[in-house]
N, C-alpha and C positions, 0 to 999 in steps of 0.2 A: 504493500500500500504506500510505500515511500514516494512513488511517482505522483500520488495525488496531491502532495504538499511539497514540491521541490524547493521552495524558497523559505524554509522555516525561519532562518536567521534574518533574511530580508523582511519577512512579514513582521517579525518581532520588532526590528528597528523602526520600521515604518509606523507601527502602532504606537510605540513609545514616543517617537518624535511628533506624531499627530496629537497625542494627549498633551505633550509639553507645549505645542503650539497653541492649543486651545486654552491652556493655562496662562498664556502670555509670557512664557519664560524667555523668548527670543526677541524682545522688543528692540534690541540693538543689533540684531543679526544672529544667524546660526554659526556655530563653529565650523571650521573648514573640514573637508573630507578626511584628511589625515588625522586631525584631532578626534573626530567622531569615530574613526576606525580604531584608534588606540583606546578610546573610552569603551567601546562595545567589544573590543577584542576580536575584530573580524577584518577581512581584507577590505581594501579601499573600494573595490568594485561593488561589494555588498552594500556599503553605505551609499555609493553613487546611485545604485538602482532604487534604493529607498527614497533618496532625494528626488530622483527623476519622477517617481510616482507622485510625490507631493507636488512637484512642479506641474505635472500633467493635470492634476486636479485643481490647479491654480490656487494652491494653499501657500506656496512660497514663490519667490522671484529670484532667479539665479542670473547674475550679470557678471561678465568678465571684468575683473578689476574692481568690482564693487561688492563681491561676495554674495551671500545668500541671505535673504531676509523674508519675514512674513509678508504675504500678499496684502495689498491695501484692503481688500474685502474682509479679510480676517480681522484686521485692526479695526475696521468699522464695526464689525459684529461685536468685538470686545467692548468698544465704546457704547454701543447700543445696549449691551447687557448691563453695563454700569449704570446707564441712565435709567433703565427699567428697575434697577435695584433701589432707586431713590423713592419710587412710588410703590404701587401694589406689585406683588410678585407676578411675573409672567405666567400665563397659563400654558399647560402642555396640551395643545389641541390635538386630539385624536391619538395620543400615545397609547392610552389604555385600550382604545378600540382596535388599534393596530396590533397590539400584543395579543389580544383575545382572538382577533380575526386570523392572524397567522397561526396561532396555536391550534385552531380548529382544522387547519389544513395539514397537520403533521400526524405522524403515527407515533404513539406514545408507548414506551416501555417503562413500567413502574418498577424501579429497582428497590425502593424502600418507602414505606408508609408506616410510621410508628409514633407512639407517644413518648416524649422525653420531658425532662425537667429543665427549665431555663437556667443556664449558668449566668455568671455575672455579665459577660459580654452580650449574650442574647437578651437577657432581661433589660439591659441598658438600651439596646436598639429598639425593642418592642415596647418599652416603658412598662415592664412587668416587674414583679417581685421575684427574686431568685427562688427557684423551686416551683414556680408556677408551671402548669402543664402546657406544653407546646407540641404541635404536630409537625413532624419533619417529613418532608417528601423529597425523594431523589428520583429523578426521571430522565430518560433519554428521549429526545424528540428527533424524528427522522422525516425527511421528505423523499420524493422519488429517487433522487441521486444517492441517498444513503443517510447515515447519521448526521445530524446537524448540531445538536446541543446536549450538554450534560448539565442539568439544573438541580440545585438544592434549594429548597424553600422551607421556611419556618413560619408558622401561623399560630396565633393563640388558639388553644384547643376549643374554647367556647365558640369561636367563629366558624368552625368546621365540624361541630358536633354532629355525628350522624353520617358524615361523609365516609364512604367506604373506598377501599383500594380500587375496586372496579370503576368507581365514578371518575377517578383520575385519568382513566384511559379514554373516556369519551368527552370530557369537558375540562377546560382550564380551571385552576383553582380560583382565579378571580371571578370567573363566571359562576362557579358554585357558590362563592361567597355572596355575589349579587343576588342569587336566587334565594338566599337565606335572609335577605334584607339589608345587607351591607351596601352602603353607598360609597362608591369609589371617589376619592378626592385627588390630591396631588401625588407626585412621585419624585423622589430624589434619587438620582442615578449617577454612578461613577463608572467610567469605561477605561480599561487599561489592557495590558497584555499579560498573559501567564503562559507557562509551559505545561504540556500534558504530562501528568504522572502516569504510573503504570496502569492503574485502574481506569482512569479517564481515557487513556490511549486505546485500551481495549474496546471500550464502549463506543468511542468516536471513530475507531478504525484508522488511527494515525500512528506514526512512530512516537515512541516516548521522547519527550523533549520538544515536540512540535509546538510552534507558536499558536496560541489560541487567543481569541478575543474574550476578555473577562469583564463581566458586568456585575455590579452590586447595585441592587435596586431596593429601596425602602418605600413601600406604598402606604399612603395614609387614607383614612376615610374623610368624609366631608366635615367631620368634627375635629379634624387634624390629629387623630389618634393613629399610631402605627398599626397596621393590620397584616403586613406581610414583609418579610425580609427574604430576598432572593440573591443567590450567588449563581451566576451562569457562566459556563465555558462554551464557546461557540467556535466552530470551524470557520475561519475567515473566507474560505472558498465557497461556503454555502450559506452565509449569513451576512447581512449588511444592515448597519444602523445609519439612518439619515436624519440630519437635523438642519433646519434653516432658521436663522435669526433675522427678523425683520428690523428695520430701523426704528419702528415704533415700539419695539420691545416684545412683540409676540413671539412665541416659539412654536414652530411646527416640527413635530418629530414623528417618525414612523420606522418600522422595521420591516425588512423584506428578506425572503429566501431567494437564492439564485434562480430557482425554477420559476418563481413569480416574475423575476426580471426578464427572463428569456421569452 
């Protein structure tokens, strides 16, 4: 299966640089190819390919004699985000709908569905008391080309009381929660890169150490109470996250699988 992800190091560097660009770390320009190659411990050509993809997506500008810098559009988006932060928080239009819609189009393998007690970290994230009951779900989602994601989810037990393992194979957890009366509100999401460990590599059918897209999502209800913590690992060749920031502060976000793009 190694041929399915031939550029694991390239993907990893691309994703890390993409995240750093979104965080505004390169306001005064990106380091040179040699410096980045030394930092990541890879050949210069690997860094160059990552930079070329960022340039192709118009996220950076590369000019001879002037170096590499963030594209103006990215800088404008960052300023728009700061302006939006001074007023009401921007709304995620359609993100929850996109997540649920894509989930319905996947084949689900339920690896784990069990009751656990919240440790300190989990209790802090979900605003619970240590020892409270939490449902942990581990699932693999696949599309026609094959496995796409390995997802671990934690939900307060009271919100999914009565949900059975078989239910997770037919409906997304968010949809099951909505059916029980939970009203979905905002979501806070972090996107970065991780490498596949042995267990995840087997489930996603990739080599151990392959670069994966990593998502941490904390979902709140309309009363601003945390209702779901999710850690997801996604194959970058079969999953894409898209976001557009407008100058008036709105955020349009959606997720797509490659078979939907084609």
